[in-house]
C-alpha positions as MATLAB code, in Angstrom:
seq = 'MPSQHAIEVFALINFTLLGLSLLFQPRAWAQLISWLQREGEAGAIVSGICSLGYGSLIVAFHRVWHGLLIVLTIAGWLQVIKGLIFLLAPGFGLQLLALGAPERSGLLRLGGLLMLILAALIAVALLPGGI';
ca = [
     -27.609   11.809  -23.176;
     -24.090   13.013  -24.047;
     -21.274   10.873  -22.661;
     -19.970   13.642  -20.391;
     -23.343   14.021  -18.702;
     -23.736   10.231  -18.488;
     -20.416    9.859  -16.649;
     -21.441   12.633  -14.265;
     -24.628   10.732  -13.412;
     -22.614    7.497  -13.131;
     -20.200    9.184  -10.693;
     -23.052   10.761   -8.719;
     -24.667    7.362   -8.185;
     -21.384    5.612   -7.356;
     -20.012    8.288   -5.013;
     -23.347    8.469   -3.185;
     -23.720    4.729   -2.663;
     -20.058    4.075   -1.872;
     -19.996    7.073    0.472;
     -23.059    5.863    2.359;
     -21.629    2.356    2.566;
     -18.283    3.603    3.922;
     -20.069    5.852    6.393;
     -22.456    3.223    7.751;
     -20.530   -0.034    7.191;
     -16.871    0.750    7.977;
     -16.346   -2.660    9.606;
     -17.404   -4.462    6.430;
     -14.995   -2.312    4.421;
     -12.240   -2.980    6.962;
     -12.899   -6.729    6.529;
     -12.625   -6.361    2.754;
      -9.366   -4.441    3.089;
      -8.021   -7.037    5.545;
      -8.900   -9.777    3.067;
      -7.100   -7.923    0.272;
      -4.065   -7.542    2.530;
      -4.074  -11.252    3.390;
      -3.917  -11.990   -0.331;
      -0.653  -10.049   -0.477;
       0.435   -8.485   -3.721;
      -2.450  -10.188   -5.542;
      -4.850   -8.262   -3.268;
      -3.094   -5.019   -4.155;
      -3.411   -5.893   -7.855;
      -7.172   -6.480   -7.438;
      -7.520   -3.106   -5.712;
      -5.450   -1.484   -8.456;
      -7.602   -2.978  -11.210;
     -10.750   -1.608   -9.527;
      -9.241    1.865   -9.129;
      -7.882    1.926  -12.671;
     -11.203    0.769  -14.128;
     -13.262    3.341  -12.260;
     -10.794    6.179  -12.771;
     -10.128    5.524  -16.440;
     -13.854    5.464  -17.159;
     -14.199    8.932  -15.635;
     -11.070   10.247  -17.355;
     -12.138    8.895  -20.751;
     -15.486   10.676  -20.709;
     -14.936   13.680  -18.455;
     -12.328   16.200  -19.569;
     -13.620   19.225  -17.682;
     -10.911   21.534  -16.324;
     -13.073   24.477  -15.200;
     -15.986   25.128  -12.904;
     -17.330   22.956  -10.128;
     -17.150   19.695  -12.073;
     -13.361   19.881  -12.166;
     -13.579   17.884   -8.919;
     -14.860   14.886  -10.873;
     -12.030   15.056  -13.402;
      -9.491   15.315  -10.574;
     -11.115   12.393   -8.715;
     -10.873   10.311  -11.888;
      -7.197   11.084  -12.340;
      -6.509   10.327   -8.665;
      -8.087    6.899   -9.126;
      -5.971    6.284  -12.243;
      -2.827    7.253  -10.298;
      -3.873    5.003   -7.402;
      -4.420    2.142   -9.848;
      -1.010    2.779  -11.397;
       0.681    2.676   -7.986;
      -1.089   -0.503   -6.906;
      -0.397   -2.256  -10.224;
       3.251   -1.246  -10.589;
       4.261   -1.238   -6.907;
       1.921   -3.706   -5.170;
       4.119   -3.810   -2.051;
       3.596   -0.082   -1.581;
      -0.091   -0.574   -2.384;
      -0.301   -3.009    0.525;
       1.114   -0.327    2.813;
      -1.576    2.068    1.594;
      -4.245   -0.588    2.212;
      -3.116   -0.639    5.854;
      -4.783    2.774    6.194;
      -8.128    0.909    6.088;
      -7.288   -1.390    9.009;
     -10.198   -2.200   11.373;
      -8.788    0.045   14.102;
      -8.994    2.937   11.650;
     -12.730    2.787   10.941;
     -12.913    6.540   11.532;
     -10.681    7.054    8.505;
     -13.031    4.911    6.405;
     -15.997    6.975    7.605;
     -14.099   10.139    6.670;
     -13.586    8.689    3.197;
     -17.313    8.056    2.988;
     -18.061   11.618    4.036;
     -15.671   12.958    1.388;
     -17.410   10.829   -1.261;
     -20.784   12.215   -0.193;
     -19.436   15.755   -0.404;
     -18.151   15.017   -3.896;
     -21.556   13.572   -4.835;
     -23.249   16.712   -3.488;
     -20.962   18.947   -5.568;
     -21.767   16.927   -8.676;
     -25.500   17.067   -7.879;
     -25.381   20.850   -7.483;
     -23.562   21.191  -10.791;
     -26.145   18.964  -12.506;
     -29.123   21.009  -11.333;
     -30.886   22.952  -14.090;
     -28.802   26.041  -14.650;
     -26.053   24.464  -12.508;
     -22.575   25.828  -12.294;
];
């Protein structure tokens, strides 16, 4: 399996499972975000490392700038940028983490829905004869 196709399958699995988890377990995600916030800048660094790792993996193996799968390349770069922000400006990263506060569980569910939409776009593109 070529590396580009492998990263597409990797992203499909991850976006699907993370999207479902965010959609159906927003309180658990809010608890995780609250825990990261309580850890202060160290929590922002942990979040940044996760974003950078996930995003850089996509960016390294998926350099598609046309067609439907451009959404995956863009998502990868957005994660790299998020990781950069959280690692270089952890105080600002903490402010961004506040978006996942328990009283904002609807926003977490929206994030889950967006991940599922992204997974669906990737799945459509991966179908035989896909776009």
